[in-house]
N, C-alpha and C positions, 0 to 999 in steps of 0.2 A: 083718349080713353085707354089706349094700350099702355101708355106710360103710367097712367094712374093705376091701372090694374097690376102692372108689374111692381109698383111701389107697395101696393097692398099685399101682394104675395110675399115680397121680401120683408115687409114690415113686421109681420107676425113673428117669424123666427128671430128677428133682431130684438123685438121686445122680450121674447123669452130669454134671449142671451143676456139682455140687461138685467132681467129679473134674477137670473142665476148669478150674475156678477155682484148684484146688490144683496144677495141672500145673507152674506156675512157683513157685519158692521165694520166701520173703519176705526172705531175706538171702543173703549169699554164703558158700560153704563155706570151711573153713580152707585148703584147697588153693588156691582162687581168690584168697583174700586174700594168701596167701604169694606166689603168682606175681605178683600185682599189685604188692605193695610191694617185692619183690626187684627186679623189672623197673624200677620207678620209681626205686629207689636207684641202680641202675647207670646209667640214662639221665640222671638229674640230676647224675651225676659226669662221664659221658662227653661230654655235649654242651658244657658250659663248657670242659672240657679240650681238646676239638677246636677250639673257637673260639680259645682262647688259643694253641694250637700254630700255628694258621694265621695269626695276626696279630702274634705277638711273636717276637723272637729270644731263645731261651732257652738256647742253648749245650748243654752236656752234660745239663742238666735237661730240655731238649727231647727228647733221645734217650730218657731214662727215661720221659717222659710219652708219647712215641710207642709205646714198648713196652707201657706200661700201657693206653693207649687201645686198641691192637690186641687185647691180651689180654682186656679187658672186652668188646670187640666179639665175640670168639670165644665168650665165656661167654653173651653175649646171644642168639646165634643159636639154639642148642638150647633155651634158655629161651623164646624167642619161639615156636618150633615147638610146644613143650609147651603154651604158653599158648593158642595158636590152636586146637590140638587139643582142649584142655580146654573152651574156649569153644564149640566146635562140638558137643561131646558132652554138655555139661551146661547146662541152661537157666539163665538169669540172672533175677534178680528184675525184675519189671515196674516201670516208672516210675509215679509217682502218676497216677491217672486224670484229674486236672484239668489235667495239663500239655498245652499245645497240640500239635497234631500236628506242626507244623514244628519244635518243639523236640525232639520224639521222634526225628524224622528227623535233625536236627542231631547229637543224641547218638549215634545209630547210625553216622552218617557219620564222626564224630570217632573213635569206637572202632575202626572198621575201617580208617580211614586210618592210625591209629597202629600197628595190627597189621601192615599192609602195609609200613610204614616200618621197623618192628622186624625184619621178615624181610629186607627189601631192603638196608638200610644195611650190615649186616655182610658180606653177599655182595659188594656193590659195593666196599666197602673192601678185601676180600680180593682181588678181581680187580685193583684199582688197585695194591695192594702187589706182587702177583705180577707184573704187567706192568712195574712199575718195577724189579723185581729186588731189592727190599729183603728182608732176612731177616724171617721172621714168627715172632718169639719169643713164646712163651706163658709169661708170668710168670717169665721167665729160667730156665725148666725145660728146654724143648726147642723146636725150630723146627717149625712146621707146614708142610706141603708147599704149594708154589705151585699155583694152579689155573688159571694162564694163562701162556702163553709171554711172554718179555720183549718189550715193545712200548711204548716210552716215549710216543709220541703217544696211544695208547689209555689209558695210565696217566694222562696229564694230563687227558684227558676224564673218566675215571672219578673222579679225585680232585675235579675241579670239580663233577661231579654229586653226589658224596658230600657235599661242602661245602654245596651249595645245598639238598639234601634234609635236611641237618642243621638248617639254618635253618628249613625248613618244619616239621620235627618239633618244633623249639623253639616255633614259633608255635602249632601245634596243641596242644602240651602246655600252654602257657599258657592257651589257651582252655578246655582240659579242667579245669585247676586252678581257673580263674575260675568255671566252671560249678559245680564242687563247692562252692566257697565261697559262691556265690550261693544254692545250695540250703540250705546249712547256716545262713547268717547272715541271709538275706533271707526265703526261703520257710520256713525252720525245719522242714524235713522230715527224713527219715532217710536220704537218699541217701548222704551222706558217712559217717554213723555205721555203717551196715550193712557198709561196706567196712572200717571200722576195728575195730569190735567184733564184727561178725557179727550 
């Protein structure tokens, strides 16, 4: 009886400890992986497209690329909102326990900086186009409404901000991809594979 009672007393805290340890999943859900890779695909198309449009004379092709760039940006905005909501409401897998604290902070900062830019860039682009007075064509189906009155000086400022934030996003994205490859090929842990296969 004494032994049984002792087990019962120590069992409750142990179960609480297991519950705390199991509070974070070991891999990403299918929804999280879908949102991650769809967002990544759009961003990996839209950033080089934007850089090309800003630095090359493309003629009529440029008009097509501008419409496509804007359309993908409009797709990205609700996708980013969904992704941030999902991130806030669903716990993510923990990093391996042997990773230094500064690397954990860097990973968190990288993720949240990307989330902030994914939300900000489409809105800034929408304001810039609205202030410029350009039509906001969505995949050649219909025009989206402007969200700002025509104001060319403001448009120039917002387009410049959009461009430089695009460069910042590209740099952060390269750091993110580099970190994923470092984990996979150098540390040989499951950081990348759990986002690929679950």
